[in-house]
C-alpha positions as CSV (number, residue, x, y, z in Angstrom):
1,X,34.6,159.4,66.9
2,X,38.1,157.4,68.6
3,X,40.8,156.2,66.2
4,X,41.7,152.7,67.2
5,X,44.6,152.0,69.1
6,X,47.4,151.0,67.0
7,X,48.9,148.8,69.3
8,X,46.0,147.4,70.1
9,X,45.5,146.5,66.3
10,X,49.5,145.1,65.8
11,X,49.0,142.8,68.3
12,X,45.7,141.5,66.6
13,X,47.5,141.2,63.4
14,X,50.2,139.4,64.8
15,X,47.9,136.7,66.9
16,X,45.7,136.1,63.2
17,X,49.2,135.9,61.6
18,X,50.1,132.9,64.2
19,X,46.9,131.2,63.8
20,X,46.9,131.2,60.5
21,X,50.5,130.0,60.8
22,X,49.5,127.2,63.6
23,X,47.0,126.2,61.0
24,X,49.2,125.8,58.1
25,X,51.7,123.9,59.9
26,X,48.8,121.2,61.7
27,X,47.9,120.9,58.0
28,X,50.6,120.1,56.7
29,X,51.8,117.7,60.0
30,X,47.9,116.0,59.7
31,X,48.6,115.3,56.1
32,X,52.3,114.1,56.5
33,X,50.1,111.4,59.4
34,X,48.3,110.2,56.4
35,X,48.3,106.9,54.3
36,X,50.2,107.7,51.0
37,X,47.7,106.2,48.0
38,X,49.6,105.2,45.1
39,X,46.8,104.9,42.5
40,X,47.6,102.5,39.9
41,X,46.5,102.6,36.3
42,X,46.4,98.9,35.2
43,X,44.9,95.7,37.1
44,X,47.2,93.7,40.2
45,X,49.7,91.2,38.3
46,X,51.6,93.3,35.8
47,X,55.1,95.0,36.1
48,X,53.9,98.3,37.2
49,X,51.8,96.9,40.1
50,X,54.5,94.4,41.3
51,X,57.3,96.8,41.1
52,X,55.1,99.5,42.4
53,X,54.8,97.3,45.3
54,X,58.4,97.2,46.0
55,X,58.9,100.7,45.6
56,X,56.1,101.1,48.3
57,X,57.3,98.9,50.9
58,X,60.6,100.6,50.7
59,X,59.9,104.4,50.5
60,X,57.3,103.8,53.7
61,X,60.7,102.3,55.5
62,X,62.4,105.7,54.4
63,X,59.2,108.1,55.5
64,X,59.2,106.6,58.9
65,X,56.7,103.6,58.8
66,X,54.6,105.8,57.3
67,X,51.9,103.7,54.9
68,X,52.3,104.1,51.6
69,X,49.5,101.3,49.8
70,X,49.0,100.5,45.9
71,X,45.3,101.3,44.7
72,X,44.4,100.2,41.5
73,X,41.9,101.4,39.2
74,X,42.1,100.1,36.0
75,X,40.6,100.8,32.8
76,X,40.1,103.7,29.7
77,X,44.0,103.0,28.9
78,X,45.4,104.5,32.6
79,X,42.7,107.5,31.9
80,X,40.4,106.4,35.3
81,X,43.7,106.7,37.4
82,X,45.4,109.9,35.9
83,X,41.9,111.7,36.4
84,X,41.5,110.7,39.7
85,X,44.3,111.5,40.6
86,X,44.3,115.2,38.9
87,X,41.4,116.0,40.7
88,X,42.6,115.1,44.1
89,X,43.8,117.5,46.6
90,X,47.5,118.5,46.2
91,X,48.9,117.3,49.3
92,X,51.4,114.9,48.5
93,X,48.7,111.6,49.7
94,X,47.5,110.8,46.6
95,X,50.0,110.1,43.7
96,X,49.9,108.6,39.9
97,X,51.7,105.6,38.8
98,X,52.5,106.4,35.5
99,X,54.2,104.6,32.1
100,X,54.3,105.8,29.1
101,X,50.6,105.1,28.0
102,X,50.3,108.0,30.9
103,X,52.0,110.1,28.6
104,X,50.4,108.6,25.1
105,X,46.2,108.7,25.9
106,X,46.1,112.7,25.5
107,X,47.1,112.3,22.4
108,X,44.6,109.6,21.4
109,X,41.5,110.0,23.6
110,X,39.1,113.6,22.3
111,X,38.9,114.2,26.0
112,X,41.2,112.8,28.1
113,X,40.4,114.5,31.3
114,X,43.9,115.9,31.6
115,X,47.6,117.4,30.3
116,X,50.6,114.7,31.2
117,X,53.0,118.1,31.6
118,X,50.0,120.5,32.7
119,X,48.2,118.7,35.5
120,X,51.6,116.8,36.9
121,X,54.1,117.0,39.0
122,X,57.1,114.8,38.4
123,X,58.4,112.9,41.6
124,X,60.3,110.2,39.6
125,X,61.8,107.5,37.6
126,X,60.9,103.9,39.1
127,X,62.1,101.7,36.3
128,X,62.2,101.1,32.6
129,X,61.3,97.8,31.4
130,X,61.7,95.6,28.0
131,X,58.6,94.2,26.5
132,X,57.9,90.6,25.1
133,X,55.5,89.3,22.3
134,X,54.2,86.0,23.3
135,X,51.6,83.3,22.0
136,X,50.6,79.8,22.4
137,X,53.3,76.8,23.0
138,X,51.2,75.3,20.0
139,X,50.9,78.4,18.0
140,X,52.0,77.6,14.5
141,X,53.7,81.5,14.6
142,X,57.2,80.9,16.4
143,X,59.4,83.3,15.3
144,X,58.6,86.9,14.4
145,X,59.3,86.3,10.9
146,X,56.8,83.1,10.8
147,X,54.4,86.2,11.8
148,X,55.0,88.7,9.2
149,X,54.7,85.8,6.6
150,X,51.4,84.6,8.1
151,X,50.3,88.0,7.9
152,X,50.9,88.6,4.6
153,X,49.4,85.7,3.7
154,X,46.0,86.2,5.7
155,X,45.7,90.5,6.1
156,X,43.7,90.9,9.6
157,X,43.3,87.5,10.5
158,X,45.9,87.0,13.3
159,X,44.8,89.2,16.7
160,X,47.0,90.6,19.3
161,X,46.1,91.9,23.0
162,X,47.5,95.2,24.4
163,X,46.0,96.5,27.7
164,X,44.1,99.0,25.3
165,X,43.6,102.0,22.7
166,X,46.2,104.3,23.3
167,X,48.6,102.1,25.4
168,X,51.9,101.5,24.6
169,X,51.8,98.1,23.3
170,X,49.6,99.5,21.0
171,X,51.4,102.1,19.4
172,X,53.9,99.3,19.7
173,X,52.3,96.8,17.2
174,X,50.8,100.0,14.9
175,X,54.4,101.1,14.1
176,X,55.3,97.2,14.1
177,X,52.5,96.8,11.5
178,X,53.3,100.1,9.7
179,X,56.7,99.6,9.2
180,X,56.5,95.5,7.9
181,X,53.4,95.9,5.9
182,X,51.0,93.7,7.9
183,X,47.9,93.6,8.8
184,X,47.1,92.6,12.7
185,X,43.6,92.6,14.0
186,X,44.1,94.6,17.7
187,X,41.8,92.9,20.6
188,X,42.3,95.6,23.4
189,X,42.1,94.7,27.6
190,X,42.2,96.2,30.8
191,X,45.7,94.6,31.7
192,X,48.8,93.3,30.1
193,X,48.1,90.0,31.9
194,X,44.4,90.0,30.5
195,X,45.8,89.3,27.4
196,X,48.5,87.2,27.7
197,X,45.4,85.1,29.3
198,X,43.8,85.7,26.6
199,X,46.3,84.0,24.3
200,X,46.7,81.3,26.9
201,X,42.7,80.4,25.8
202,X,43.0,80.4,22.1
203,X,40.8,83.7,22.2
204,X,44.0,85.7,20.7
205,X,47.1,84.9,18.7
206,X,49.4,87.3,20.0
207,X,50.0,89.4,23.6
208,X,52.8,92.2,24.3
209,X,53.7,91.9,27.8
210,X,56.8,92.3,29.8
211,X,59.1,90.2,31.8
212,X,57.9,90.9,34.8
213,X,54.6,89.9,33.9
214,X,55.3,86.8,31.8
215,X,57.8,85.1,33.4
216,X,56.0,82.5,35.5
217,X,54.1,81.4,32.3
218,X,57.1,81.4,30.5
219,X,58.9,79.1,32.5
220,X,55.8,77.4,33.4
221,X,55.5,76.8,29.8
222,X,52.0,78.1,29.4
223,X,53.2,80.6,27.0
224,X,55.8,80.7,24.4
225,X,58.0,84.5,23.9
226,X,58.5,84.9,20.0
227,X,61.0,87.7,20.8
228,X,62.1,90.5,23.2
229,X,62.1,94.3,22.1
230,X,64.8,96.3,23.6
231,X,68.5,96.4,22.7
232,X,70.3,93.6,24.5
233,X,68.6,90.3,25.7
234,X,67.4,90.0,29.3
235,X,69.8,88.6,32.3
236,X,66.1,86.9,33.7
237,X,65.3,85.4,29.4
238,X,68.9,84.9,27.9
239,X,67.6,82.7,25.3
240,X,65.1,84.7,23.9
241,X,66.5,87.0,21.2
242,X,65.9,91.1,20.6
243,X,64.3,92.0,17.5
244,X,66.5,93.0,16.0
245,X,68.7,89.9,16.2
246,X,65.3,88.2,14.9
247,X,65.8,90.3,12.0
248,X,63.5,93.4,12.6
249,X,65.6,96.1,13.9
250,X,63.1,99.5,14.4
251,X,65.4,102.4,15.0
252,X,62.2,104.3,16.0
253,X,61.8,101.4,18.7
254,X,61.2,103.8,22.3
255,X,61.8,102.6,25.9
256,X,59.2,101.6,28.1
257,X,59.3,103.5,31.5
258,X,57.2,103.9,34.7
259,X,57.5,106.2,37.5
260,X,54.9,108.3,40.3
261,X,53.7,112.3,39.7
262,X,52.1,113.8,42.4
263,X,49.4,116.5,41.7
264,X,50.4,119.9,40.5
265,X,50.3,122.3,42.7
266,X,51.2,119.7,45.1
267,X,53.6,121.8,47.6
268,X,57.8,122.2,46.8
269,X,58.6,120.8,50.7
270,X,56.3,117.4,50.3
271,X,57.3,117.5,46.7
272,X,61.1,117.3,47.9
273,X,60.5,114.9,50.8
274,X,58.9,112.4,48.2
275,X,61.9,112.8,45.8
276,X,64.9,112.9,48.0
277,X,63.3,109.2,50.0
278,X,62.4,108.2,45.9
279,X,66.0,108.9,44.9
280,X,67.3,106.6,48.2
281,X,64.8,103.8,46.7
282,X,66.5,103.8,43.3
283,X,69.8,103.6,45.1
284,X,68.6,100.7,47.2
285,X,70.6,97.2,46.6
286,X,67.6,95.5,47.3
287,X,65.0,97.2,45.3
288,X,67.6,97.1,42.3
289,X,68.2,93.4,42.8
290,X,64.9,92.7,42.6
291,X,64.4,94.8,39.4
292,X,66.8,92.8,37.5
293,X,65.0,89.5,39.3
294,X,62.4,90.8,37.6
295,X,63.4,91.5,34.2
296,X,63.2,95.4,34.9
297,X,65.9,97.8,34.3
298,X,67.2,100.8,37.0
299,X,66.2,104.3,35.6
300,X,67.9,107.0,37.7
301,X,67.3,110.6,36.9
302,X,66.3,113.7,38.9
303,X,62.9,115.0,38.8
304,X,63.3,117.6,36.3
305,X,65.0,115.0,34.2
306,X,62.0,113.2,34.9
307,X,59.5,116.1,33.4
308,X,61.8,116.7,30.5
309,X,61.8,113.1,29.7
310,X,57.5,113.1,29.7
311,X,56.9,116.3,28.0
312,X,59.8,115.3,25.3
313,X,58.1,111.9,24.6
314,X,55.0,113.7,24.5
315,X,55.8,115.6,21.6
316,X,57.5,112.3,19.9
317,X,53.7,110.6,20.5
318,X,52.0,113.3,19.2
319,X,53.4,112.9,15.6
320,X,53.4,108.8,16.0
321,X,49.8,109.3,16.6
322,X,49.5,111.7,14.0
323,X,51.5,109.4,11.1
324,X,49.8,106.5,12.5
325,X,46.1,107.6,12.4
326,X,45.0,105.9,15.6
327,X,41.4,106.3,15.9
328,X,40.6,108.3,18.9
329,X,38.1,106.8,21.2
């Protein structure tokens, strides 16, 4: 039997290797030419959606005009959006807009369908925000003190709206209830704007919203804010006291943050490009000005630090959910 020609085998191996390299390069080039979808977990109109669109515009310009589109898939406290991205092809074309709720939900729901640390790679934070508690202008509750007094006088009678069981806003109110010994009835909605709309319509008494989402309604006089939950007053709402100034300090108050993550196993080179461009967005003067005008705060840190924040926050949330006895859905 004649032995294979060694030179022919080497040439064939080299051709196969070259073909594989070309295929990989072609695949990467094709991926980089496709639009990037930022999957939003909540309905359009809220702060996360609005600021994500500003981020998308800036990111697109830094990627040579490559389209970056926000695609909202609301519902189930963000589980629908997170599961969609976790199952997507890890090529950098499908990213997830995240917030505190993204980290909270796996500790509240029995079958969340994802792990916030294991199934995703951090890309960048985008901003931080305080939150406001709002009611109707004609509601008898006008301050946090009024709210606590009314809730103690009629346990369970007052209702509050959030963007779902296991959301940041839900846990915030539940922690407030626990700390101050009051009973408020939760009415979940798909988004914060829907909750504020329900307050305006008189179907709920109180809603948690963001300065960005509630600003127009506050200035238009169709909502009234009770207090701002944050370390200091908002530039956009200078007359609104913080919860501490209103007499209800909370050392366990957690900041609300937002950011972008990619599916796990996204190639390092793809992540590096997205992270580098995102770091430039977070330094862009126009982006920073628009954040402040919207009542949100700059929140720049490395991708590694953002990933560490998500993991650390998750550990704290796990303990809080157990302490509050939040019922899984």
